ZAPALO-903590 format. One record per residue (C-alpha): x negated, y, z. Coordinates in steps of 0.2 Angstrom, whole numbers, padded with zeros to 4 digits, always signed. Layout:
XYZ ...
//
This chain:
+0257+0227+0404 +0259+0225+0386 +0274+0219+0377 +0265+0203+0372 +0261+0199+0390 +0279+0202+0395 +0286+0190+0382 +0291+0173+0389 +0279+0159+0387 +0291+0148+0377 +0291+0160+0363 +0273+0160+0360 +0266+0147+0348 +0247+0143+0347 +0241+0135+0331 +0228+0122+0333 +0211+0126+0326 +0208+0122+0308 +0192+0112+0306 +0180+0120+0294 +0174+0107+0281 +0156+0109+0277 +0148+0101+0263 +0134+0090+0268 +0117+0098+0267 +0107+0093+0252 +0089+0086+0252 +0075+0099+0256 +0067+0107+0241 +0050+0098+0244 +0060+0081+0242 +0068+0087+0226 +0050+0091+0219 +0040+0077+0226 +0052+0062+0225 +0054+0062+0206 +0035+0065+0204 +0030+0050+0215 +0043+0039+0206 +0036+0044+0189 +0018+0040+0194 +0023+0023+0201 +0033+0018+0185 +0018+0025+0175 +0005+0015+0184 +0016-0001+0183 +0009-0011+0169 -0001+0004+0162 -0014-0007+0153 -0001-0017+0143 -0012-0032+0142 -0028-0021+0139 -0021-0017+0121 -0021-0001+0111 -0009+0003+0096 -0014+0012+0081 -0011+0030+0086 -0019+0027+0103 -0034+0020+0094 -0035+0037+0084 -0035+0046+0100 -0048+0035+0108 -0059+0037+0092 -0058+0056+0089 -0059+0061+0107 -0076+0053+0109 -0083+0065+0095 -0090+0082+0100 -0079+0097+0099 -0087+0103+0082 -0084+0087+0074 -0066+0086+0080 -0063+0103+0072 -0071+0098+0056 -0060+0082+0056 -0044+0093+0059 -0048+0103+0043 -0044+0087+0033 -0032+0077+0044 -0022+0077+0061 -0023+0096+0063 -0007+0096+0073 -0016+0085+0087 -0032+0094+0087 -0029+0103+0103 -0024+0087+0112 -0040+0078+0105 -0050+0093+0112 -0042+0091+0129 -0045+0072+0129 -0063+0075+0124 -0066+0084+0140 -0056+0071+0150 -0067+0057+0143 -0083+0068+0147 -0078+0068+0165 -0071+0051+0168 -0077+0040+0154 -0068+0034+0138 -0059+0019+0146 -0041+0013+0144 -0035+0021+0161 -0043+0037+0157 -0034+0037+0140 -0017+0035+0148 -0017+0043+0165 -0016+0061+0159 +0001+0056+0151 +0007+0048+0167 +0002+0064+0177 +0010+0075+0164 +0026+0066+0164 +0027+0066+0183 +0025+0085+0182 +0039+0086+0170 +0050+0076+0182 +0047+0088+0196 +0051+0102+0184 +0067+0094+0179 +0072+0092+0198 +0067+0110+0202 +0077+0116+0187 +0093+0107+0192 +0091+0113+0210 +0091+0131+0204 +0106+0128+0193 +0117+0116+0202 +0110+0113+0220 +0098+0102+0229 +0107+0086+0227 +0109+0088+0208 +0091+0092+0207 +0085+0076+0216 +0097+0066+0205 +0092+0074+0189 +0073+0072+0193 +0075+0053+0197 +0086+0050+0182 +0073+0058+0171 +0059+0047+0179 +0069+0030+0174 +0074+0035+0157 +0067+0022+0144 +0059+0035+0133 +0051+0044+0147 +0043+0028+0154 +0037+0024+0137 +0028+0040+0133 +0021+0041+0151 +0010+0027+0147 +0004+0032+0130 -0012+0041+0125 -0004+0054+0115 +0002+0072+0117 +0021+0069+0120 +0021+0069+0139 +0011+0085+0140 +0023+0093+0128 +0037+0087+0138 +0030+0094+0154 +0027+0111+0146 +0044+0112+0139 +0052+0108+0156 +0042+0121+0165 +0045+0134+0151 +0064+0131+0154 +0062+0134+0172 +0053+0150+0168 +0067+0155+0156 +0080+0153+0170 +0070+0162+0183 +0067+0176+0171 +0085+0180+0167 +0090+0188+0184 +0073+0196+0188 +0068+0203+0171 +0050+0205+0176 +0038+0206+0162 +0026+0194+0170 +0039+0180+0171 +0042+0182+0152 +0023+0182+0149 +0022+0165+0158 +0037+0158+0148 +0029+0164+0132 +0012+0157+0136 +0019+0140+0142 +0029+0138+0126 +0015+0143+0115 +0004+0130+0123 +0017+0117+0121 +0019+0121+0102 +0000+0121+0100 +0000+0103+0107 +0013+0098+0095 +0021+0111+0083 +0039+0103+0084 +0040+0110+0102 +0046+0126+0094 +0063+0118+0092 +0065+0120+0111 +0062+0138+0108 +0077+0138+0097 +0087+0129+0110 +0082+0142+0123 +0088+0156+0111 +0105+0148+0109 +0106+0146+0128 +0104+0164+0131 +0116+0169+0118 +0129+0157+0124 +0127+0164+0142 +0130+0182+0136 +0115+0188+0146 +0112+0207+0145 +0103+0215+0130 +0087+0218+0140 +0085+0200+0143 +0088+0195+0125 +0075+0208+0120 +0062+0201+0132 +0065+0184+0126 +0064+0190+0108 +0047+0198+0112 +0041+0182+0120 +0048+0171+0106 +0040+0182+0093 +0023+0180+0102 +0025+0161+0101 +0029+0160+0083 +0015+0172+0079 +0003+0161+0088 +0009+0145+0080 +0010+0152+0062 -0008+0148+0058 -0007+0130+0064 +0010+0128+0055 +0003+0135+0038 -0013+0124+0039 -0004+0108+0044 +0008+0110+0030 -0006+0106+0019 -0008+0089+0027 +0010+0084+0025 +0005+0068+0017 +0002+0062+0035 +0021+0060+0037 +0023+0052+0021 +0026+0035+0030 +0042+0042+0036 +0055+0034+0025 +0070+0039+0035 +0075+0043+0053 +0064+0032+0065 +0073+0025+0080 +0088+0037+0078 +0099+0026+0089 +0092+0031+0106 +0094+0050+0101 +0112+0047+0096 +0117+0038+0112 +0110+0050+0124 +0117+0065+0114 +0134+0058+0114 +0134+0053+0132 +0126+0070+0137 +0140+0080+0128 +0153+0070+0137 +0145+0073+0154 +0145+0092+0149 +0164+0092+0148 +0165+0088+0167 +0166+0102+0180 +0148+0102+0184 +0148+0118+0193 +0133+0129+0194 +0127+0146+0200 +0118+0160+0192 +0120+0169+0175 +0114+0153+0166 +0125+0137+0168 +0117+0120+0168 +0127+0113+0154 +0124+0129+0143 +0105+0126+0145 +0105+0106+0145 +0116+0103+0129 +0105+0114+0117 +0089+0106+0123 +0097+0088+0121 +0106+0091+0104 +0098+0105+0094 +0080+0098+0092 +0085+0082+0085 +0099+0089+0075 +0087+0101+0067 +0075+0088+0062 +0089+0077+0055 +0094+0092+0044 +0076+0095+0038 +0076+0076+0034 +0088+0079+0020 +0074+0088+0011 +0059+0078+0018 +0061+0064+0031 +0054+0070+0047 +0064+0063+0061 +0054+0052+0073 +0061+0050+0091 +0044+0054+0100 +0044+0071+0091 +0058+0077+0102 +0055+0067+0118 +0058+0083+0128 +0076+0082+0124 +0077+0070+0138 +0076+0085+0149 +0094+0090+0144 +0100+0072+0146 +0093+0071+0164 +0100+0088+0169 +0118+0083+0163 +0118+0066+0171 +0111+0071+0187 +0124+0085+0189 +0138+0073+0184 +0132+0061+0198 +0132+0075+0210 +0149+0081+0205 +0156+0063+0206 +0148+0061+0223 +0157+0076+0230 +0174+0067+0227 +0179+0056+0241 +0187+0043+0231 +0173+0041+0219 +0157+0040+0230 +0158+0021+0231 +0160+0020+0212 +0145+0032+0209 +0134+0020+0219 +0140+0004+0210 +0138+0013+0193 +0120+0018+0198 +0115+0001+0204 +0122-0007+0188 +0113+0006+0177 +0097+0002+0186 +0099-0016+0184 +0102-0014+0165 +0086-0004+0163 +0075-0018+0171 +0074-0028+0155 +0070-0012+0145 +0057-0007+0158 +0049-0024+0157 +0048-0024+0138 +0040-0007+0137 +0025-0014+0146 +0021-0027+0133 +0010-0024+0117 +0025-0028+0107 +0034-0012+0113 +0024-0002+0100 +0023-0002+0081 +0007-0012+0081 -0006-0020+0092 -0023-0014+0086 -0032-0024+0098 -0024-0041+0092 -0027-0036+0074 -0045-0033+0077 -0046-0049+0087 -0038-0059+0072 -0051-0051+0060 -0065-0057+0071 -0058-0074+0073 -0055-0077+0054 -0070-0069+0047 -0088-0076+0046 -0104-0067+0046 -0107-0059+0029 -0089-0060+0023 -0081-0046+0014 -0068-0035+0023 -0054-0026+0014 -0040-0014+0020 -0024-0013+0010 -0023+0002+0011 -0039+0011+0016 -0029+0022+0029 -0026+0007+0039 -0044+0005+0043 -0039+0013+0060 -0030-0004+0064 -0047-0012+0068 -0055+0003+0077 -0051-0002+0094 -0067-0012+0096 -0081-0010+0083 -0088-0027+0087 -0073-0035+0079 -0079-0030+0062 -0098-0028+0065 -0103-0044+0055 -0092-0041+0040 -0095-0030+0025 -0082-0016+0022 -0081-0018+0003 -0072-0001-0001 -0081+0010+0012 -0093+0024+0005 -0094+0034+0021 -0088+0029+0038 -0075+0039+0048 -0088+0047+0060 -0100+0053+0046 -0086+0059+0035 -0076+0068+0049 -0061+0058+0044 -0049+0045+0052 -0052+0031+0040 -0068+0035+0031 -0071+0039+0012 -0069+0025+0000 -0078+0021-0016 -0071+0023-0034 -0059+0009-0040 -0071+0001-0052 -0085+0000-0039 -0073-0008-0026 -0068-0021-0039 -0086-0024-0043 -0091-0027-0025 -0076-0038-0022 -0083-0050-0035 -0099-0052-0026 -0091-0061-0012 -0084-0079-0010 -0073-0074+0005 -0064-0059+0009 -0054-0055+0024 -0040-0043+0020 -0030-0033+0032 -0012-0027+0027 -0001-0017+0039 +0017-0024+0041 +0030-0017+0030 +0016-0008+0019 +0023-0003+0002 +0012-0005-0014 +0003+0011-0015 +0000+0020-0032 -0018+0025-0028 -0030+0018-0041 -0041+0011-0027 -0027+0001-0020 -0022-0005-0037 -0039-0011-0040 -0040-0021-0024 -0024-0030-0027 -0027-0033-0045 -0044-0041-0041 -0038-0051-0027 -0024-0058-0038 -0035-0062-0053 -0050-0069-0045 -0046-0075-0028 -0033-0087-0020 -0026-0086-0003 -0034-0097+0010 -0024-0093+0025 -0014-0079+0034 -0013-0074+0052 +0001-0064+0057 -0001-0052+0072 +0010-0038+0078 +0010-0025+0065 -0001-0033+0052 -0006-0048+0042 -0024-0054+0041 -0027-0065+0026 -0043-0074+0021 -0045-0075+0002 -0058-0086-0007 -0065-0084-0024 -0056-0094-0037 -0069-0098-0050 -0061-0103-0067 -0068-0113-0081 -0078-0097-0087 -0087-0097-0071 -0092-0116-0072 -0099-0113-0090 -0109-0098-0084 -0128-0101-0085 -0135-0108-0068 -0151-0098-0067 -0145-0086-0054 -0133-0071-0053 -0130-0060-0068 -0142-0046-0069 -0140-0030-0078 -0154-0020-0086 -0162-0007-0076 -0153+0010-0077 -0136+0001-0081 -0122+0008-0071 -0115-0001-0057 -0129-0013-0051 -0147-0011-0046 -0161-0023-0052 -0163-0039-0041 -0181-0043-0041 -0181-0058-0029 -0176-0076-0033 -0158-0080-0028 -0153-0097-0020 -0143-0104-0035 -0129-0114-0027 -0117-0113-0013 -0102-0124-0010 -0084-0117-0007 -0073-0132-0005 -0076-0144-0019 -0083-0132-0032 -0101-0126-0034 -0102-0107-0035 -0116-0095-0038 -0119-0081-0025 -0131-0067-0023 -0140-0074-0008 -0158-0073-0003 -0169-0086+0005 -0169-0084+0024 -0156-0070+0022 -0138-0067+0024 -0123-0060+0014 -0126-0043+0021 -0144-0042+0014 -0138-0049-0003 -0125-0035-0003 -0139-0022+0000 -0148-0028-0015 -0135-0032-0028 -0121-0020-0023 -0119-0003-0032 -0126+0012-0024 -0115+0025-0015 -0119+0041-0024 -0136+0042-0017 -0131+0037+0001 -0136+0022+0010 -0127+0005+0006 -0109+0007+0009 -0099-0005+0020 -0112-0008+0033 -0106-0004+0050 
//
């Protein structure tokens, strides 16, 4: 018998078993991936038509993606080279499913849903399954994510590619397999070719690796991948720099407030003990993605204004990671779990008005559909049509029927035949001469447009001011549609009444009119002379008496 067995029973003490506290199991990996994806699709389909309206940038996508690939390439040589790959992708989508409104926007819905699942998977790897699920759901309900999930532009696709490139980065650090870094480099290059400012995420990834103090072989592998991305992007960056006038409309930071709010909130979240696992911590990855791209654009704006919120929409990835990890951290604390639920419900309730407004035509900078409808309503068959300035011709491109019965007074070559976005306009003197041939002109002016220095625009405004008076203005979201009528002064009343003035054959500016014109037409209480043929309409008159367009067919006829 051992000494322990011979000891009296009173001297032995038995400690009660200590219960082992186990953390509640998180959601399965499939839920982390699928739940954010389904929520993003549901929010994307909700109100996706926005009252069957397009805004100006979407009208550009809709117009260019219907051209064949060779014409898209020729157009990109002059304008919008940064979006050429996206237009090519949408051209193939339109070829498969038709060029409808849903076809225009559904690729963005699907891309943003893929981004949401990537955010969830990324947070799962860095902070656990519950943080992954919360981060993915947070990403889906962010206002900027909801907005660009319903827009026929490239920003949702770029966001999805940056999210999955970030996952490839984190996965490649511990394994160091070359194929992982090749996947990372290819994904980032594709994102940059869709929109070159995605290269700012590459800078953020480099800062993450340096701050994480990863081994030198990992930094070397990332450096090789990053060099490949930069080399692949360089030709696009050099050529697109020649088209820098496309961003001349940016007078200062555009919608800077949202970026500042999420950046400050995200940095505050990063100060919490978010936990994490692996060589790369969640906060070290999320903060650079959230802050650096916008900060670099703001710094560049000191030289040339470049900051527009949609250019860095992928920064929402970092914000969602931080907020999801913080909610998981708070939920692990017993005393604050109820507070987390109350705060979550309050935030969702606060987002409802924003979500509703994002699904209205007024949520975008303009409403191209309403502008075209206003032109159609105010114009009469044979009226002149004038754009102030010519690059805003795209504002009525949503439906060609809106302007079919009007004569575009400044147009020499239409956008399709000239491989441009807004067509090629006549010289200033010819525009002014054509304007004087019409008694009514419908003018389209974008809201907030400044007075351009181009001589064509100066000629348009000067002729309107000297020879026309404003008859009425219709204000729609993003533009003003004004009807001008000819203001004939005493000199016009004293003019001979034998018909319109004719120039000698060979004289610059007009061709000889050989048929008799109807001498009088009433405009209000005044009798005015117009170039109008018996049985004909204003468009036939324009063909006869308007100046020729450098050997091409009569300009302005759509």
